[in-house]
C-alpha positions in Angstrom: 17.4 0.2 -62.6 14.9 -2.0 -64.5 15.1 -4.6 -61.8 14.0 -2.2 -59.1 11.1 -1.0 -61.2 10.0 -4.6 -61.8 10.0 -5.5 -58.1 8.2 -2.2 -57.2 5.6 -2.8 -59.9 4.9 -6.4 -58.7 4.5 -5.2 -55.1 2.1 -2.5 -55.9 -0.1 -4.5 -58.2 -1.7 -6.9 -55.7 -1.8 -4.7 -52.5 -5.5 -4.3 -51.8 -5.7 -6.4 -48.6 -3.6 -7.6 -45.7 -1.4 -10.7 -45.6 -2.1 -13.4 -43.0 1.3 -12.6 -41.4 0.3 -8.9 -40.9 -3.0 -9.9 -39.4 -1.3 -12.4 -37.0 1.2 -9.8 -35.9 -1.6 -7.3 -35.1 -3.5 -10.0 -33.2 -0.4 -10.9 -31.2 0.3 -7.3 -30.3 -3.3 -6.8 -29.1 -3.1 -10.0 -27.1 0.1 -8.8 -25.4 -1.5 -5.4 -24.6 -4.6 -7.1 -23.2 -2.5 -9.4 -21.0 -0.7 -6.4 -19.6 -3.9 -4.4 -19.1 -6.1 -7.0 -17.4 -4.1 -7.1 -14.1 -4.1 -3.3 -14.1 -7.9 -3.3 -14.2 -8.2 -5.4 -11.0 -10.5 -4.0 -8.4 -9.5 -0.7 -7.0 -10.4 -2.0 -3.5 -7.6 -4.6 -3.6 -5.1 -2.1 -4.8 -6.2 0.3 -2.0 -6.0 -2.6 0.5 -2.4 -3.3 -0.5 -1.5 0.4 -0.4 -3.1 0.9 3.0 -1.3 -2.2 4.5 2.0 -0.9 3.2 1.3 2.6 4.5 0.4 1.3 8.0 3.4 -1.0 8.1 5.7 1.9 7.1 4.2 4.3 9.7 4.6 1.7 12.4 8.2 1.3 11.3 8.6 5.1 11.3 7.3 5.4 14.9 9.7 2.6 16.0 12.6 4.3 14.3 11.7 7.7 15.8 11.7 6.0 19.3 15.2 4.6 18.7 16.6 7.8 17.2 15.2 10.2 19.8 15.5 7.7 22.7 11.9 8.4 23.8 8.6 6.6 23.4 6.4 7.1 20.4 2.9 5.7 20.1 0.7 4.8 17.1 -2.9 5.3 18.2 -5.6 3.6 16.0 -9.3 4.6 15.9 -10.9 1.7 14.0 -14.4 3.3 14.3 -13.1 6.5 12.5 -10.9 4.5 10.1 -7.9 6.6 11.2 -4.6 6.6 13.2 -2.0 9.0 14.4 1.6 9.0 15.7 2.1 10.6 19.1 5.3 11.5 21.0 5.9 10.6 24.6 3.8 13.5 25.9 0.8 12.4 23.9 1.0 15.1 21.3 0.5 14.2 17.6 3.8 14.7 15.8 4.2 16.9 12.7 4.2 15.0 9.4 7.8 14.9 8.0 6.6 15.4 4.4 3.4 17.4 4.6 4.9 20.3 6.5 2.5 22.1 8.8 0.2 19.0 9.2 -0.2 16.5 12.0 0.9 12.9 11.4 -2.7 11.7 11.2 -4.0 9.3 8.6 -7.8 9.1 7.9 -9.0 6.5 5.4 -12.6 7.5 5.7 -12.3 11.1 4.5 -13.8 11.9 1.1 -10.5 13.1 -0.3 -8.6 10.0 0.9 -7.3 7.7 -1.9 -7.8 4.8 0.5 -11.5 5.4 1.2 -12.5 1.8 0.4 -10.3 0.4 3.1 -11.8 -0.5 6.5 -9.6 -0.7 9.6 -11.6 -3.8 10.7 -9.8 -4.7 14.0 -6.9 -3.4 16.0 -5.6 -5.6 18.7 -2.4 -4.7 20.6 -3.1 -6.9 23.6 -6.8 -5.8 23.5 -5.8 -2.1 23.1 -6.0 0.2 20.2 -2.5 1.5 20.3 1.1 0.4 20.4 4.0 2.2 21.9 7.7 1.8 20.9 10.4 2.4 23.5 14.0 3.6 23.0 15.1 0.1 21.9 12.2 -0.2 19.4 10.4 -2.8 21.5 6.6 -2.6 21.4 4.5 -2.1 24.5 0.8 -2.2 25.0 -1.4 0.5 26.4 -1.0 -1.0 29.9 2.7 -0.3 29.8 3.6 -4.0 29.5 5.6 -5.6 26.8 3.5 -6.5 23.9 2.4 -10.1 23.5 0.4 -9.7 20.3 -0.1 -6.9 17.8 -2.4 -7.2 14.8 -4.2 -4.7 12.6 -6.8 -6.2 10.2 -7.8 -4.4 7.1 -10.7 -5.2 4.8 -11.7 -3.8 1.4 -13.9 -5.3 -1.3 -14.2 -8.7 0.3 -10.4 -9.1 0.7 -8.6 -9.0 4.1 -5.0 -8.4 5.1 -3.2 -8.2 8.4 -0.3 -6.2 9.7 1.5 -8.0 12.6 3.8 -6.4 15.1 6.1 -9.1 16.7 6.5 -9.2 20.5 9.9 -8.1 21.8 11.6 -7.2 18.5 8.8 -5.1 17.0 9.3 -6.7 13.6 6.4 -5.6 11.3 5.1 -7.9 8.7 2.1 -8.0 6.3 0.1 -11.2 5.7 
């Protein structure tokens, strides 16, 4: 019992500051937190650009899959001047959004309530057309009803650029 009082007494006597080890531990913790926070504070434009590229690639893939599943053509129509695009069925009617029930499948980056409003659909080039159509096999076609030779959507935001490519014949979609 006397031993514990002696140890406790010695610890309490000189405790008016912090030890060097305690200070170093706090500095290391702050450095780790800062290292994790700095990438999260990168420009919102680059995050929006990445998100928009992923969204467009997913929607192109969705249209391709719809064409295969329903055995009819589906078209993704871009309007680069309005910063928007929509998915249409084989009759040219905008399809209903599968998640946002009651809404058309139309994406508008320029609207004030868009979370991607810093993204600019810079160019759309599907063999010099602004749309790509997928057939029952998932193969891409241009607006002239010919097999697609080249399909590129270029996005810009905050000085950064990214492209979404649609491969001829296979319709393989990639982001560069």
